[in-house]
PQR file with spaces between the fields and no chain letter, atoms N, CA, C, O and H, PARSE charges and radii, in Angstrom:
ATOM       1  N    MET     1       0.825   -1.198    0.000 -0.4000 1.5000
ATOM       2  CA   MET     1       0.000    0.000    0.000 -0.0000 2.0000
ATOM       3  C    MET     1       0.876    1.272    0.000  0.5500 1.7000
ATOM       4  O    MET     1       0.626    2.217   -0.747 -0.5500 1.4000
ATOM       5  N    PHE     2       1.919    1.261    0.870 -0.4000 1.5000
ATOM       6  CA   PHE     2       2.792    2.428    0.926 -0.0000 2.0000
ATOM       7  C    PHE     2       3.555    2.615   -0.381  0.5500 1.7000
ATOM       8  O    PHE     2       3.867    3.739   -0.775 -0.5500 1.4000
ATOM       9  H    PHE     2       2.122    0.492    1.477  0.4000 1.0000
ATOM      10  N    GLY     3       3.849    1.508   -1.044 -0.4000 1.5000
ATOM      11  CA   GLY     3       4.517    1.588   -2.340 -0.0000 2.0000
ATOM      12  C    GLY     3       3.665    2.311   -3.364  0.5500 1.7000
ATOM      13  O    GLY     3       4.177    3.116   -4.141 -0.5500 1.4000
ATOM      14  H    GLY     3       3.596    0.595   -0.724  0.4000 1.0000
ATOM      15  N    MET     4       2.382    2.035   -3.373 -0.4000 1.5000
ATOM      16  CA   MET     4       1.472    2.692   -4.306 -0.0000 2.0000
ATOM      17  C    MET     4       1.364    4.182   -3.995  0.5500 1.7000
ATOM      18  O    MET     4       1.313    5.003   -4.911 -0.5500 1.4000
ATOM      19  H    MET     4       1.966    1.380   -2.741  0.4000 1.0000
ATOM      20  N    LEU     5       1.330    4.538   -2.709 -0.4000 1.5000
ATOM      21  CA   LEU     5       1.287    5.958   -2.336 -0.0000 2.0000
ATOM      22  C    LEU     5       2.546    6.671   -2.821  0.5500 1.7000
ATOM      23  O    LEU     5       2.479    7.812   -3.277 -0.5500 1.4000
ATOM      24  H    LEU     5       1.372    3.872   -1.964  0.4000 1.0000
ATOM      25  N    GLY     6       3.681    6.007   -2.725 -0.4000 1.5000
ATOM      26  CA   GLY     6       4.926    6.582   -3.222 -0.0000 2.0000
ATOM      27  C    GLY     6       4.892    6.803   -4.720  0.5500 1.7000
ATOM      28  O    GLY     6       5.369    7.825   -5.215 -0.5500 1.4000
ATOM      29  H    GLY     6       3.736    5.079   -2.354  0.4000 1.0000
ATOM      30  N    VAL     7       4.335    5.856   -5.434 -0.4000 1.5000
ATOM      31  CA   VAL     7       4.231    5.977   -6.891 -0.0000 2.0000
ATOM      32  C    VAL     7       3.347    7.166   -7.258  0.5500 1.7000
ATOM      33  O    VAL     7       3.686    7.942   -8.152 -0.5500 1.4000
ATOM      34  H    VAL     7       3.949    5.026   -5.031  0.4000 1.0000
ATOM      35  N    PHE     8       2.221    7.307   -6.576 -0.4000 1.5000
ATOM      36  CA   PHE     8       1.335    8.436   -6.859 -0.0000 2.0000
ATOM      37  C    PHE     8       1.983    9.769   -6.500  0.5500 1.7000
ATOM      38  O    PHE     8       1.803   10.760   -7.208 -0.5500 1.4000
ATOM      39  H    PHE     8       1.946    6.677   -5.850  0.4000 1.0000
ATOM      40  N    ALA     9       2.724    9.796   -5.419 -0.4000 1.5000
ATOM      41  CA   ALA     9       3.407   11.028   -5.025 -0.0000 2.0000
ATOM      42  C    ALA     9       4.448   11.428   -6.059  0.5500 1.7000
ATOM      43  O    ALA     9       4.552   12.605   -6.404 -0.5500 1.4000
ATOM      44  H    ALA     9       2.870    8.992   -4.844  0.4000 1.0000
ATOM      45  N    GLU    10       5.216   10.471   -6.555 -0.4000 1.5000
ATOM      46  CA   GLU    10       6.209   10.759   -7.590 -0.0000 2.0000
ATOM      47  C    GLU    10       5.534   11.256   -8.867  0.5500 1.7000
ATOM      48  O    GLU    10       6.021   12.184   -9.512 -0.5500 1.4000
ATOM      49  H    GLU    10       5.131    9.515   -6.275  0.4000 1.0000
ATOM      50  N    PHE    11       4.414   10.635   -9.227 -0.4000 1.5000
ATOM      51  CA   PHE    11       3.696   11.044  -10.425 -0.0000 2.0000
ATOM      52  C    PHE    11       3.180   12.472  -10.289  0.5500 1.7000
ATOM      53  O    PHE    11       3.292   13.273  -11.217 -0.5500 1.4000
ATOM      54  H    PHE    11       4.018    9.880   -8.704  0.4000 1.0000
ATOM      55  N    GLU    12       2.613   12.783   -9.124 -0.4000 1.5000
ATOM      56  CA   GLU    12       2.101   14.133   -8.894 -0.0000 2.0000
ATOM      57  C    GLU    12       3.236   15.156   -8.928  0.5500 1.7000
ATOM      58  O    GLU    12       3.078   16.250   -9.470 -0.5500 1.4000
ATOM      59  H    GLU    12       2.522   12.133   -8.370  0.4000 1.0000
ATOM      60  N    ARG    13       4.365   14.800   -8.354 -0.4000 1.5000
ATOM      61  CA   ARG    13       5.516   15.706   -8.352 -0.0000 2.0000
ATOM      62  C    ARG    13       6.000   15.962   -9.775  0.5500 1.7000
ATOM      63  O    ARG    13       6.355   17.093  -10.109 -0.5500 1.4000
ATOM      64  H    ARG    13       4.493   13.911   -7.913  0.4000 1.0000
ATOM      65  N    SER    14       6.021   14.951  -10.604 -0.4000 1.5000
ATOM      66  CA   SER    14       6.464   15.146  -11.988 -0.0000 2.0000
ATOM      67  C    SER    14       5.483   16.031  -12.762  0.5500 1.7000
ATOM      68  O    SER    14       5.901   16.809  -13.619 -0.5500 1.4000
ATOM      69  H    SER    14       5.733   14.032  -10.333  0.4000 1.0000
ATOM      70  N    ILE    15       4.204   15.921  -12.472 -0.4000 1.5000
ATOM      71  CA   ILE    15       3.210   16.779  -13.120 -0.0000 2.0000
ATOM      72  C    ILE    15       3.423   18.231  -12.696  0.5500 1.7000
ATOM      73  O    ILE    15       3.356   19.136  -13.528 -0.5500 1.4000
ATOM      74  H    ILE    15       3.865   15.289  -11.775  0.4000 1.0000
ATOM      75  N    ILE    16       3.679   18.457  -11.409 -0.4000 1.5000
ATOM      76  CA   ILE    16       3.929   19.811  -10.918 -0.0000 2.0000
ATOM      77  C    ILE    16       5.168   20.398  -11.584  0.5500 1.7000
ATOM      78  O    ILE    16       5.156   21.554  -12.006 -0.5500 1.4000
ATOM      79  H    ILE    16       3.733   17.722  -10.733  0.4000 1.0000
ATOM      80  N    GLN    17       6.236   19.612  -11.679 -0.4000 1.5000
ATOM      81  CA   GLN    17       7.465   20.086  -12.319 -0.0000 2.0000
ATOM      82  C    GLN    17       7.217   20.448  -13.780  0.5500 1.7000
ATOM      83  O    GLN    17       7.738   21.452  -14.266 -0.5500 1.4000
ATOM      84  H    GLN    17       6.245   18.673  -11.336  0.4000 1.0000
ATOM      85  N    ALA    18       6.433   19.646  -14.477 -0.4000 1.5000
ATOM      86  CA   ALA    18       6.139   19.930  -15.878 -0.0000 2.0000
ATOM      87  C    ALA    18       5.348   21.231  -16.013  0.5500 1.7000
ATOM      88  O    ALA    18       5.604   22.013  -16.928 -0.5500 1.4000
ATOM      89  H    ALA    18       6.010   18.830  -14.082  0.4000 1.0000
ATOM      90  N    ARG    19       4.400   21.469  -15.124 -0.4000 1.5000
ATOM      91  CA   ARG    19       3.618   22.706  -15.175 -0.0000 2.0000
ATOM      92  C    ARG    19       4.490   23.925  -14.907  0.5500 1.7000
ATOM      93  O    ARG    19       4.347   24.951  -15.572 -0.5500 1.4000
ATOM      94  H    ARG    19       4.192   20.833  -14.381  0.4000 1.0000
ATOM      95  N    VAL    20       5.387   23.818  -13.941 -0.4000 1.5000
ATOM      96  CA   VAL    20       6.273   24.944  -13.628 -0.0000 2.0000
ATOM      97  C    VAL    20       7.183   25.249  -14.815  0.5500 1.7000
ATOM      98  O    VAL    20       7.353   26.409  -15.190 -0.5500 1.4000
ATOM      99  H    VAL    20       5.503   22.985  -13.401  0.4000 1.0000
ATOM     100  N    LYS    21       7.760   24.215  -15.397 -0.4000 1.5000
ATOM     101  CA   LYS    21       8.645   24.421  -16.549 -0.0000 2.0000
ATOM     102  C    LYS    21       7.881   25.020  -17.727  0.5500 1.7000
ATOM     103  O    LYS    21       8.413   25.873  -18.437 -0.5500 1.4000
ATOM     104  H    LYS    21       7.622   23.273  -15.092  0.4000 1.0000
ATOM     105  N    ALA    22       6.646   24.585  -17.940 -0.4000 1.5000
ATOM     106  CA   ALA    22       5.839   25.144  -19.025 -0.0000 2.0000
ATOM     107  C    ALA    22       5.519   26.610  -18.768  0.5500 1.7000
ATOM     108  O    ALA    22       5.547   27.424  -19.691 -0.5500 1.4000
ATOM     109  H    ALA    22       6.213   23.892  -17.363  0.4000 1.0000
ATOM     110  N    GLY    23       5.218   26.949  -17.528 -0.4000 1.5000
ATOM     111  CA   GLY    23       4.933   28.340  -17.182 -0.0000 2.0000
ATOM     112  C    GLY    23       6.154   29.227  -17.370  0.5500 1.7000
ATOM     113  O    GLY    23       6.034   30.343  -17.876 -0.5500 1.4000
ATOM     114  H    GLY    23       5.196   26.288  -16.777  0.4000 1.0000
ATOM     115  N    LEU    24       7.322   28.749  -16.971 -0.4000 1.5000
ATOM     116  CA   LEU    24       8.546   29.524  -17.164 -0.0000 2.0000
ATOM     117  C    LEU    24       8.860   29.704  -18.645  0.5500 1.7000
ATOM     118  O    LEU    24       9.283   30.779  -19.070 -0.5500 1.4000
ATOM     119  H    LEU    24       7.419   27.843  -16.560  0.4000 1.0000
ATOM     120  N    ALA    25       8.653   28.653  -19.424 -0.4000 1.5000
ATOM     121  CA   ALA    25       8.888   28.758  -20.865 -0.0000 2.0000
ATOM     122  C    ALA    25       7.928   29.750  -21.511  0.5500 1.7000
ATOM     123  O    ALA    25       8.322   30.502  -22.402 -0.5500 1.4000
ATOM     124  H    ALA    25       8.309   27.780  -19.079  0.4000 1.0000
ATOM     125  N    ARG    26       6.664   29.758  -21.065 -0.4000 1.5000
ATOM     126  CA   ARG    26       5.688   30.693  -21.593 -0.0000 2.0000
ATOM     127  C    ARG    26       6.066   32.129  -21.237  0.5500 1.7000
ATOM     128  O    ARG    26       5.926   33.032  -22.062 -0.5500 1.4000
ATOM     129  H    ARG    26       6.344   29.147  -20.341  0.4000 1.0000
ATOM     130  N    ALA    27       6.541   32.339  -20.022 -0.4000 1.5000
ATOM     131  CA   ALA    27       6.957   33.679  -19.607 -0.0000 2.0000
ATOM     132  C    ALA    27       8.156   34.149  -20.412  0.5500 1.7000
ATOM     133  O    ALA    27       8.212   35.309  -20.821 -0.5500 1.4000
ATOM     134  H    ALA    27       6.655   31.605  -19.352  0.4000 1.0000
ATOM     135  N    ARG    28       9.111   33.264  -20.643 -0.4000 1.5000
ATOM     136  CA   ARG    28      10.281   33.622  -21.459 -0.0000 2.0000
ATOM     137  C    ARG    28       9.867   33.953  -22.893  0.5500 1.7000
ATOM     138  O    ARG    28      10.404   34.874  -23.508 -0.5500 1.4000
ATOM     139  H    ARG    28       9.065   32.322  -20.310  0.4000 1.0000
ATOM     140  N    ALA    29       8.906   33.192  -23.414 -0.4000 1.5000
ATOM     141  CA   ALA    29       8.448   33.429  -24.781 -0.0000 2.0000
ATOM     142  C    ALA    29       7.767   34.792  -24.919  0.5500 1.7000
ATOM     143  O    ALA    29       7.825   35.414  -25.980 -0.5500 1.4000
ATOM     144  H    ALA    29       8.470   32.444  -22.914  0.4000 1.0000
ATOM     145  N    LYS    30       7.127   35.248  -23.852 -0.4000 1.5000
ATOM     146  CA   LYS    30       6.490   36.564  -23.867 -0.0000 2.0000
ATOM     147  C    LYS    30       7.483   37.684  -23.613  0.5500 1.7000
ATOM     148  O    LYS    30       7.128   38.860  -23.697 -0.5500 1.4000
ATOM     149  H    LYS    30       7.080   34.743  -22.991  0.4000 1.0000
ATOM     150  N    GLY    31       8.731   37.328  -23.301 -0.4000 1.5000
ATOM     151  CA   GLY    31       9.758   38.335  -23.099 -0.0000 2.0000
ATOM     152  C    GLY    31       9.851   38.865  -21.687  0.5500 1.7000
ATOM     153  O    GLY    31      10.481   39.899  -21.463 -0.5500 1.4000
ATOM     154  H    GLY    31       9.019   36.373  -23.233  0.4000 1.0000
ATOM     155  N    ARG    32       9.251   38.197  -20.739 -0.4000 1.5000
ATOM     156  CA   ARG    32       9.303   38.650  -19.353 -0.0000 2.0000
ATOM     157  C    ARG    32      10.634   38.255  -18.730  0.5500 1.7000
ATOM     158  O    ARG    32      11.204   37.211  -19.045 -0.5500 1.4000
ATOM     159  H    ARG    32       8.739   37.357  -20.921  0.4000 1.0000
ATOM     160  N    THR    33      11.113   39.109  -17.844 -0.4000 1.5000
ATOM     161  CA   THR    33      12.335   38.772  -17.129 -0.0000 2.0000
ATOM     162  C    THR    33      11.970   37.971  -15.894  0.5500 1.7000
ATOM     163  O    THR    33      10.982   38.264  -15.221 -0.5500 1.4000
ATOM     164  H    THR    33      10.651   39.958  -17.588  0.4000 1.0000
ATOM     165  N    LEU    34      12.758   36.974  -15.606 -0.4000 1.5000
ATOM     166  CA   LEU    34      12.453   36.067  -14.514 -0.0000 2.0000
ATOM     167  C    LEU    34      13.436   36.266  -13.365  0.5500 1.7000
ATOM     168  O    LEU    34      14.026   35.309  -12.865 -0.5500 1.4000
ATOM     169  H    LEU    34      13.561   36.736  -16.153  0.4000 1.0000
ATOM     170  N    VAL    35      13.601   37.502  -12.960 -0.4000 1.5000
ATOM     171  CA   VAL    35      14.483   37.803  -11.843 -0.0000 2.0000
ATOM     172  C    VAL    35      13.693   38.542  -10.772  0.5500 1.7000
ATOM     173  O    VAL    35      12.626   39.094  -11.038 -0.5500 1.4000
ATOM     174  H    VAL    35      13.121   38.280  -13.366  0.4000 1.0000
ATOM     175  N    ARG    36      14.224   38.543   -9.578 -0.4000 1.5000
ATOM     176  CA   ARG    36      13.583   39.249   -8.485 -0.0000 2.0000
ATOM     177  C    ARG    36      13.732   40.755   -8.726  0.5500 1.7000
ATOM     178  O    ARG    36      14.833   41.220   -9.019 -0.5500 1.4000
ATOM     179  H    ARG    36      15.091   38.094   -9.362  0.4000 1.0000
ATOM     180  N    PRO    37      12.658   41.515   -8.609 -0.5600 1.5000
ATOM     181  CA   PRO    37      12.762   42.953   -8.846  0.2800 2.0000
ATOM     182  C    PRO    37      13.646   43.619   -7.792  0.5500 1.7000
ATOM     183  O    PRO    37      13.561   43.292   -6.608 -0.5500 1.4000
ATOM     184  N    TRP    38      14.475   44.533   -8.216 -0.4000 1.5000
ATOM     185  CA   TRP    38      15.386   45.243   -7.340 -0.0000 2.0000
ATOM     186  C    TRP    38      14.769   46.579   -6.965  0.5500 1.7000
ATOM     187  O    TRP    38      13.965   47.125   -7.722 -0.5500 1.4000
ATOM     188  H    TRP    38      14.543   44.799   -9.178  0.4000 1.0000
ATOM     189  N    ALA    39      15.122   47.090   -5.850 -0.4000 1.5000
ATOM     190  CA   ALA    39      14.573   48.356   -5.372 -0.0000 2.0000
ATOM     191  C    ALA    39      15.231   49.515   -6.116  0.5500 1.7000
ATOM     192  O    ALA    39      16.373   49.412   -6.565 -0.5500 1.4000
ATOM     193  H    ALA    39      15.774   46.646   -5.235  0.4000 1.0000
ATOM     194  N    ASP    40      14.507   50.598   -6.236 -0.4000 1.5000
ATOM     195  CA   ASP    40      15.082   51.763   -6.896 -0.0000 2.0000
ATOM     196  C    ASP    40      16.030   52.487   -5.940  0.5500 1.7000
ATOM     197  O    ASP    40      16.111   52.150   -4.758 -0.5500 1.4000
ATOM     198  H    ASP    40      13.579   50.681   -5.870  0.4000 1.0000
ATOM     199  N    ALA    41      16.732   53.468   -6.455 -0.4000 1.5000
ATOM     200  CA   ALA    41      17.768   54.164   -5.687 -0.0000 2.0000
ATOM     201  C    ALA    41      17.191   54.907   -4.480  0.5500 1.7000
ATOM     202  O    ALA    41      17.867   55.046   -3.460 -0.5500 1.4000
ATOM     203  H    ALA    41      16.666   53.742   -7.414  0.4000 1.0000
ATOM     204  N    VAL    42      15.958   55.381   -4.586 -0.4000 1.5000
ATOM     205  CA   VAL    42      15.347   56.112   -3.475 -0.0000 2.0000
ATOM     206  C    VAL    42      15.148   55.191   -2.274  0.5500 1.7000
ATOM     207  O    VAL    42      15.493   55.552   -1.149 -0.5500 1.4000
ATOM     208  H    VAL    42      15.409   55.268   -5.414  0.4000 1.0000
ATOM     209  N    ILE    43      14.596   54.011   -2.510 -0.4000 1.5000
ATOM     210  CA   ILE    43      14.368   53.051   -1.435 -0.0000 2.0000
ATOM     211  C    ILE    43      15.704   52.604   -0.835  0.5500 1.7000
ATOM     212  O    ILE    43      15.839   52.492    0.383 -0.5500 1.4000
ATOM     213  H    ILE    43      14.315   53.718   -3.424  0.4000 1.0000
ATOM     214  N    GLU    44      16.691   52.349   -1.703 -0.4000 1.5000
ATOM     215  CA   GLU    44      18.002   51.941   -1.195 -0.0000 2.0000
ATOM     216  C    GLU    44      18.591   53.017   -0.293  0.5500 1.7000
ATOM     217  O    GLU    44      19.152   52.709    0.759 -0.5500 1.4000
ATOM     218  H    GLU    44      16.582   52.440   -2.693  0.4000 1.0000
ATOM     219  N    GLY    45      18.467   54.259   -0.692 -0.4000 1.5000
ATOM     220  CA   GLY    45      18.984   55.362    0.113 -0.0000 2.0000
ATOM     221  C    GLY    45      18.290   55.462    1.459  0.5500 1.7000
ATOM     222  O    GLY    45      18.931   55.698    2.483 -0.5500 1.4000
ATOM     223  H    GLY    45      18.011   54.510   -1.546  0.4000 1.0000
ATOM     224  N    ARG    46      16.976   55.280    1.450 -0.4000 1.5000
ATOM     225  CA   ARG    46      16.227   55.346    2.711 -0.0000 2.0000
ATOM     226  C    ARG    46      16.596   54.189    3.626  0.5500 1.7000
ATOM     227  O    ARG    46      16.663   54.356    4.844 -0.5500 1.4000
ATOM     228  H    ARG    46      16.456   55.088    0.617  0.4000 1.0000
ATOM     229  N    ILE    47      16.840   53.001    3.040 -0.4000 1.5000
ATOM     230  CA   ILE    47      17.250   51.842    3.843 -0.0000 2.0000
ATOM     231  C    ILE    47      18.598   52.133    4.499  0.5500 1.7000
ATOM     232  O    ILE    47      18.774   51.893    5.694 -0.5500 1.4000
ATOM     233  H    ILE    47      16.786   52.865    2.051  0.4000 1.0000
ATOM     234  N    ARG    48      19.541   52.647    3.725 -0.4000 1.5000
ATOM     235  CA   ARG    48      20.871   52.946    4.272 -0.0000 2.0000
ATOM     236  C    ARG    48      20.807   54.050    5.328  0.5500 1.7000
ATOM     237  O    ARG    48      21.525   53.997    6.327 -0.5500 1.4000
ATOM     238  H    ARG    48      19.398   52.843    2.754  0.4000 1.0000
ATOM     239  N    THR    49      19.954   55.041    5.111 -0.4000 1.5000
ATOM     240  CA   THR    49      19.819   56.127    6.080 -0.0000 2.0000
ATOM     241  C    THR    49      19.263   55.616    7.405  0.5500 1.7000
ATOM     242  O    THR    49      19.784   55.950    8.469 -0.5500 1.4000
ATOM     243  H    THR    49      19.370   55.084    4.300  0.4000 1.0000
ATOM     244  N    LEU    50      18.211   54.812    7.341 -0.4000 1.5000
ATOM     245  CA   LEU    50      17.614   54.281    8.566 -0.0000 2.0000
ATOM     246  C    LEU    50      18.568   53.332    9.280  0.5500 1.7000
ATOM     247  O    LEU    50      18.602   53.290   10.509 -0.5500 1.4000
ATOM     248  H    LEU    50      17.788   54.541    6.476  0.4000 1.0000
ATOM     249  N    ALA    51      19.347   52.568    8.506 -0.4000 1.5000
ATOM     250  CA   ALA    51      20.311   51.664    9.125 -0.0000 2.0000
ATOM     251  C    ALA    51      21.414   52.464    9.822  0.5500 1.7000
ATOM     252  O    ALA    51      21.893   52.068   10.885 -0.5500 1.4000
ATOM     253  H    ALA    51      19.319   52.603    7.507  0.4000 1.0000
ATOM     254  N    ALA    52      21.813   53.581    9.228 -0.4000 1.5000
ATOM     255  CA   ALA    52      22.841   54.427    9.841 -0.0000 2.0000
ATOM     256  C    ALA    52      22.335   55.044   11.141  0.5500 1.7000
ATOM     257  O    ALA    52      23.126   55.353   12.032 -0.5500 1.4000
ATOM     258  H    ALA    52      21.424   53.903    8.365  0.4000 1.0000
ATOM     259  N    GLN    53      21.027   55.223   11.249 -0.4000 1.5000
ATOM     260  CA   GLN    53      20.440   55.766   12.476 -0.0000 2.0000
ATOM     261  C    GLN    53      20.300   54.706   13.564  0.5500 1.7000
ATOM     262  O    GLN    53      19.871   55.007   14.678 -0.5500 1.4000
ATOM     263  H    GLN    53      20.385   54.972   10.525  0.4000 1.0000
ATOM     264  N    GLY    54      20.663   53.464   13.239 -0.4000 1.5000
ATOM     265  CA   GLY    54      20.634   52.398   14.231 -0.0000 2.0000
ATOM     266  C    GLY    54      19.391   51.546   14.212  0.5500 1.7000
ATOM     267  O    GLY    54      19.191   50.741   15.121 -0.5500 1.4000
ATOM     268  H    GLY    54      21.011   53.219   12.334  0.4000 1.0000
ATOM     269  N    MET    55      18.544   51.695   13.206 -0.4000 1.5000
ATOM     270  CA   MET    55      17.315   50.914   13.134 -0.0000 2.0000
ATOM     271  C    MET    55      17.645   49.517   12.595  0.5500 1.7000
ATOM     272  O    MET    55      18.515   49.375   11.735 -0.5500 1.4000
ATOM     273  H    MET    55      18.706   52.349   12.467  0.4000 1.0000
ATOM     274  N    GLY    56      16.964   48.503   13.090 -0.4000 1.5000
ATOM     275  CA   GLY    56      17.200   47.126   12.671 -0.0000 2.0000
ATOM     276  C    GLY    56      16.536   46.801   11.337  0.5500 1.7000
ATOM     277  O    GLY    56      15.693   47.549   10.841 -0.5500 1.4000
ATOM     278  H    GLY    56      16.257   48.619   13.788  0.4000 1.0000
ATOM     279  N    ASN    57      16.937   45.668   10.773 -0.4000 1.5000
ATOM     280  CA   ASN    57      16.430   45.257    9.459 -0.0000 2.0000
ATOM     281  C    ASN    57      14.915   45.080    9.437  0.5500 1.7000
ATOM     282  O    ASN    57      14.251   45.528    8.502 -0.5500 1.4000
ATOM     283  H    ASN    57      17.621   45.060   11.176  0.4000 1.0000
ATOM     284  N    VAL    58      14.374   44.439   10.449 -0.4000 1.5000
ATOM     285  CA   VAL    58      12.930   44.171   10.472 -0.0000 2.0000
ATOM     286  C    VAL    58      12.144   45.476   10.598  0.5500 1.7000
ATOM     287  O    VAL    58      11.129   45.663    9.928 -0.5500 1.4000
ATOM     288  H    VAL    58      14.913   44.076   11.208  0.4000 1.0000
ATOM     289  N    LYS    59      12.613   46.364   11.450 -0.4000 1.5000
ATOM     290  CA   LYS    59      11.911   47.632   11.633 -0.0000 2.0000
ATOM     291  C    LYS    59      12.003   48.495   10.374  0.5500 1.7000
ATOM     292  O    LYS    59      11.040   49.174   10.017 -0.5500 1.4000
ATOM     293  H    LYS    59      13.438   46.212   11.994  0.4000 1.0000
ATOM     294  N    ILE    60      13.156   48.473    9.698 -0.4000 1.5000
ATOM     295  CA   ILE    60      13.302   49.212    8.437 -0.0000 2.0000
ATOM     296  C    ILE    60      12.313   48.674    7.419  0.5500 1.7000
ATOM     297  O    ILE    60      11.639   49.442    6.732 -0.5500 1.4000
ATOM     298  H    ILE    60      13.938   47.921    9.988  0.4000 1.0000
ATOM     299  N    ALA    61      12.229   47.352    7.322 -0.4000 1.5000
ATOM     300  CA   ALA    61      11.326   46.729    6.347 -0.0000 2.0000
ATOM     301  C    ALA    61       9.876   47.104    6.627  0.5500 1.7000
ATOM     302  O    ALA    61       9.130   47.415    5.699 -0.5500 1.4000
ATOM     303  H    ALA    61      12.777   46.728    7.879  0.4000 1.0000
ATOM     304  N    LYS    62       9.471   47.079    7.883 -0.4000 1.5000
ATOM     305  CA   LYS    62       8.090   47.443    8.227 -0.0000 2.0000
ATOM     306  C    LYS    62       7.826   48.924    7.977  0.5500 1.7000
ATOM     307  O    LYS    62       6.744   49.298    7.524 -0.5500 1.4000
ATOM     308  H    LYS    62      10.077   46.826    8.637  0.4000 1.0000
ATOM     309  N    THR    63       8.806   49.756    8.271 -0.4000 1.5000
ATOM     310  CA   THR    63       8.638   51.198    8.079 -0.0000 2.0000
ATOM     311  C    THR    63       8.461   51.548    6.615  0.5500 1.7000
ATOM     312  O    THR    63       7.613   52.368    6.262 -0.5500 1.4000
ATOM     313  H    THR    63       9.685   49.451    8.639  0.4000 1.0000
ATOM     314  N    LEU    64       9.267   50.923    5.757 -0.4000 1.5000
ATOM     315  CA   LEU    64       9.245   51.253    4.331 -0.0000 2.0000
ATOM     316  C    LEU    64       8.276   50.390    3.527  0.5500 1.7000
ATOM     317  O    LEU    64       8.012   50.679    2.360 -0.5500 1.4000
ATOM     318  H    LEU    64       9.956   50.257    6.043  0.4000 1.0000
ATOM     319  N    GLY    65       7.750   49.346    4.134 -0.4000 1.5000
ATOM     320  CA   GLY    65       6.818   48.475    3.427 -0.0000 2.0000
ATOM     321  C    GLY    65       7.501   47.577    2.413  0.5500 1.7000
ATOM     322  O    GLY    65       6.932   47.270    1.365 -0.5500 1.4000
ATOM     323  H    GLY    65       7.965   49.111    5.083  0.4000 1.0000
ATOM     324  N    VAL    66       8.709   47.158    2.719 -0.4000 1.5000
ATOM     325  CA   VAL    66       9.440   46.241    1.845 -0.0000 2.0000
ATOM     326  C    VAL    66       9.764   44.982    2.636  0.5500 1.7000
ATOM     327  O    VAL    66       9.501   44.913    3.836 -0.5500 1.4000
ATOM     328  H    VAL    66       9.171   47.408    3.570  0.4000 1.0000
ATOM     329  N    GLY    67      10.331   43.998    1.971 -0.4000 1.5000
ATOM     330  CA   GLY    67      10.689   42.764    2.640 -0.0000 2.0000
ATOM     331  C    GLY    67      11.997   42.875    3.397  0.5500 1.7000
ATOM     332  O    GLY    67      12.854   43.701    3.083 -0.5500 1.4000
ATOM     333  H    GLY    67      10.546   44.054    0.996  0.4000 1.0000
ATOM     334  N    VAL    68      12.127   42.027    4.399 -0.4000 1.5000
ATOM     335  CA   VAL    68      13.352   42.009    5.193 -0.0000 2.0000
ATOM     336  C    VAL    68      14.532   41.579    4.327  0.5500 1.7000
ATOM     337  O    VAL    68      15.643   42.081    4.495 -0.5500 1.4000
ATOM     338  H    VAL    68      11.431   41.356    4.654  0.4000 1.0000
ATOM     339  N    SER    69      14.297   40.658    3.407 -0.4000 1.5000
ATOM     340  CA   SER    69      15.388   40.196    2.549 -0.0000 2.0000
ATOM     341  C    SER    69      15.929   41.335    1.688  0.5500 1.7000
ATOM     342  O    SER    69      17.124   41.374    1.394 -0.5500 1.4000
ATOM     343  H    SER    69      13.394   40.250    3.270  0.4000 1.0000
ATOM     344  N    LEU    70      15.069   42.252    1.287 -0.4000 1.5000
ATOM     345  CA   LEU    70      15.534   43.401    0.505 -0.0000 2.0000
ATOM     346  C    LEU    70      16.454   44.269    1.348  0.5500 1.7000
ATOM     347  O    LEU    70      17.499   44.711    0.870 -0.5500 1.4000
ATOM     348  H    LEU    70      14.098   42.220    1.526  0.4000 1.0000
ATOM     349  N    THR    71      16.083   44.515    2.577 -0.4000 1.5000
ATOM     350  CA   THR    71      16.941   45.341    3.438 -0.0000 2.0000
ATOM     351  C    THR    71      18.283   44.641    3.669  0.5500 1.7000
ATOM     352  O    THR    71      19.326   45.294    3.692 -0.5500 1.4000
ATOM     353  H    THR    71      15.234   44.156    2.965  0.4000 1.0000
ATOM     354  N    GLN    72      18.258   43.338    3.838 -0.4000 1.5000
ATOM     355  CA   GLN    72      19.501   42.591    4.021 -0.0000 2.0000
ATOM     356  C    GLN    72      20.387   42.663    2.786  0.5500 1.7000
ATOM     357  O    GLN    72      21.603   42.820    2.896 -0.5500 1.4000
ATOM     358  H    GLN    72      17.410   42.808    3.820  0.4000 1.0000
ATOM     359  N    ARG    73      19.769   42.546    1.595 -0.4000 1.5000
ATOM     360  CA   ARG    73      20.561   42.607    0.356 -0.0000 2.0000
ATOM     361  C    ARG    73      21.172   43.984    0.153  0.5500 1.7000
ATOM     362  O    ARG    73      22.315   44.094   -0.290 -0.5500 1.4000
ATOM     363  H    ARG    73      18.781   42.418    1.506  0.4000 1.0000
ATOM     364  N    VAL    74      20.425   45.034    0.470 -0.4000 1.5000
ATOM     365  CA   VAL    74      20.927   46.387    0.272 -0.0000 2.0000
ATOM     366  C    VAL    74      22.070   46.665    1.246  0.5500 1.7000
ATOM     367  O    VAL    74      23.060   47.294    0.874 -0.5500 1.4000
ATOM     368  H    VAL    74      19.496   44.944    0.830  0.4000 1.0000
ATOM     369  N    LEU    75      21.940   46.205    2.475 -0.4000 1.5000
ATOM     370  CA   LEU    75      22.954   46.491    3.487 -0.0000 2.0000
ATOM     371  C    LEU    75      24.156   45.551    3.421  0.5500 1.7000
ATOM     372  O    LEU    75      25.165   45.799    4.082 -0.5500 1.4000
ATOM     373  H    LEU    75      21.136   45.694    2.777  0.4000 1.0000
ATOM     374  N    ALA    76      24.067   44.498    2.650 -0.4000 1.5000
ATOM     375  CA   ALA    76      25.191   43.534    2.547 -0.0000 2.0000
ATOM     376  C    ALA    76      26.323   44.090    1.704  0.5500 1.7000
ATOM     377  O    ALA    76      27.338   43.420    1.514 -0.5500 1.4000
ATOM     378  H    ALA    76      23.247   44.296    2.114  0.4000 1.0000
């Protein structure tokens, strides 16, 4: 019984992978860029200014309405 569940899980996973690859190919065909959007210079400047004032990454992100990972990338 567990063997059959494993087979179905593998089959479902392969279907999901095929759908993701098809979606990425469709996006590339339409000319879309598949990268994470970067913040503009104004947001980067505000992140650096708030960090210089001693504010933490999480508080900066909440204040500016951006993600914590963005603040980490800008300050790295």
